[in-house]
Structure formats: C-alpha cells, structure tokens
N, C-alpha and C positions, 0 to 999 in steps of 0.2 A: 504494500500500500504506500509506503513512504516513497518508493521509486516512482510511482505514478504522480505523486505530488511534486517531486523534484523536477520531473519533466516539464511541468507547467510554469515553473518559476521564471518571471521576467523582471522582478525587482527584489533586491535583498535590502532590508533595513537593518542596520546594526546599531546597537548601543555602543558606548565607548569604554567608560571606566568599568573594568571587570570583564570586558570582552576583548577590545583591541589593546587594552593595557591590563596589567595584573591587578588593577584596582587601588593600588597605593597612590596617595597624593603626597607629593614632595613639595613642602613649603619652605620658603625663607621669609625674611621680614617683609618682603614686598608681595607675598602671595605664592601661588603655584610657580615653582621654579623649573620643574622638569617633568616630563612624561616619557615613558619608554614604550615604544611600539615594536612589535615583532616584524621583521622584514618579510617573513613568509606571508603574514596576513596582508601586507601591502601588495605583494605580488598576486595574492589571491583576488584582491579587489581589482587590480589591473586586468587579470585574466578574465574575470567575469565581465567587466566592461568591454573588453576586446571581443568577447563572445556575444555581445549584444544584450547582456543582462545588466540592467541599471543597478547602481548601488547608492543607497542613501544613508546618511548618518543622523541619528536621533539621540541627543544627549541631554541629560538633566543639567549638565554643567556647560559653561562656555569659557573658553580661554584662548589667548593668542596662540598658545602651543597647539591646541586642537585645530584652530583655524588654519595654521600653517600646514599641519598634516593633511587636512582635507584638501587644501590647495595643491600640495605636492602630489597627491594622488589623482587630482583632476575630478574630484567628486563635485557634482553640480547641485545635487539635492541634499539639503540638510536643514535640521532644526536644532538649535543649540539653546541651552538654558530652559528647556521645556520638560517639566516633570509630568505633565498630563499627556501620556503617550497614545491614548486611544485616538483622540482627534488629530494628533500629529501624524499618526500612521495613515489615517483616512486622507488627510491633506497631501501627504507624500504620494499615496497611490493615485490620487486625482492628478497631481502634477506629472506623474510618470505615465499616466494613461493606462493603468492596469487595474485589475480586480483584486479582491482579497485572495482569491484562489491562486492568483499569479504572484503572490507576495510571500516572501519568507522573512522571518524576524529572528534575530539572535540576541539573547540577553542573558543576564546573570542574577537579577535581584527582584525584589517585590515591585519596584517601580516599573518593571517590564511586564508584569502580569496582564495589564490591559492590552498591551501590544500583542502578546501571545494570543489573546482571545480574538483580536481584530484581524490578524493575518492568517492566511490559509495554511501556512506551515511554520512551525516554531521550533527553535533550537535553544538549548541551554548549554553553557560551558560546563566542563566536568567538575569544577570546584564551586558550582552554585549550590545553594541550600536544597535539601530534599523537597521542601514545599514549592520551590521554583521548578525543580526537575519534574515534579508531579503534574505541572501545568503545561508541559511541552510535548511535541510529537517525537522529539529525538534529543537524547543527551549525548553530547560530543565526548570523545575520550581525552581531549586536550583542555587545559585550563585557559582562562582569560589571560591574554598577553603572552601566551605560549604556543600560538599557532592554531587556536580553535577556529578562528574565522577561516583560515586556509583549509582546515579539515572540512568545514561545511562547503566552501566554494568548490573544492575537489569533488565532493559528492554531487553537487548540482551539475557541474561540467560533465562528470562521468555519466550521470543519468540522461543527459541531453546529447550524448555522443560527441562531446566537444573536448574530451580529455587528452587529445593529442598534444595540446598546448603545454601540459605538464608531464606527459609520459614519454615524449620523444624529443630529441634534439631538433629534428626537422620541424616538428610542430611548434616548438618554442621559438625557434629562429624566425618562423613565418610571422609570429606576433610581436617579437621583441622590439621592433621599431616603434611601436606605440607605447611601450611600457617604461616605467621608472618606478622604483620601489620606494 
C-alpha cells in the first residue's frame, strides 16, 4: 500500500528542526548561531526537484540560517515561523497545484500532527516520540539531521522508477548539472 502512495507523490513538505537538523538549537548572545544540515538530505531535495517533484519547507521557526539553506537548495515554496501547520500545508498544496493525495509530509514532533493528518502520506524520523510515530504511515530508520529526508526521497524516487539518479553513475551525471548540495 505504501508503494502505491509513493507513486502518486508530486510534493514533499518537510519540517526543519528535528528532520533536516538533529533538533538542537545552538545559541550565542545574539540568538541562533549555527544549524547543521546533512549533505545527503540536501542532495535528496535536489534529486526530487530534478525528478519533477516539488519540495516545500514548513517550519515553526524562522532564521537567517534557515533562509540561507532554503536559498542554497533552490526551494521556492516555504512557510517559516508558522506553528499552525494544517492551513500551511493546504496553502502549500494550493501553491504547488497538487492534492493531498499527491503530498507527502515528514516531521518529528507534536507540532507536525496536523500536517500528518492533512497530507496523503506521512513520515516520521526514527528518533521521534512513539505518539508521533503512531500518527504516520511510515517510520524512517534514520534520525533527524542524519539522512532521514534522503531515506524518504530515495523511497519516492524508487517507487516512481526514477532511482537511476542515485543508483548509477550514469544516472547521477545526467542530473548533476542542476544540483548543488
């Protein structure tokens, strides 16, 4: 059943802290000083977009660091500083021109529960709480900030027959001109 849902995905919406990062917030006297992103997750974002699958970022927090990462990855759809994720997901789907059934969401915490219920396919990172894992279609084997997004993107690409981009040198080289991690 999950494979059938994966085949329909045209938009992936991702949370940030706890998914694209390990969830730790590094502060100095001026506020958030650093965020660490996994390079494989960035490549997963680029591979999805190169395959025609849109990627959107939805975060309850906003920072210059996050805006820089979004820009570096070429992500055009995002809502930052938005804790109410149900309406945000609906807005992102409308902007992307897709249905809930064509949308996957990846998250890690209670704030993501409304998004899980709104999107057609939901993923939780491995280190999310049991009550979060109970609310999703699939629990990833990797933790937030440790390649979980890439694990999910590989699943989508594989189900859609687009996995040559990560399984072969020839497939990767065909797409590499559009990519940056």
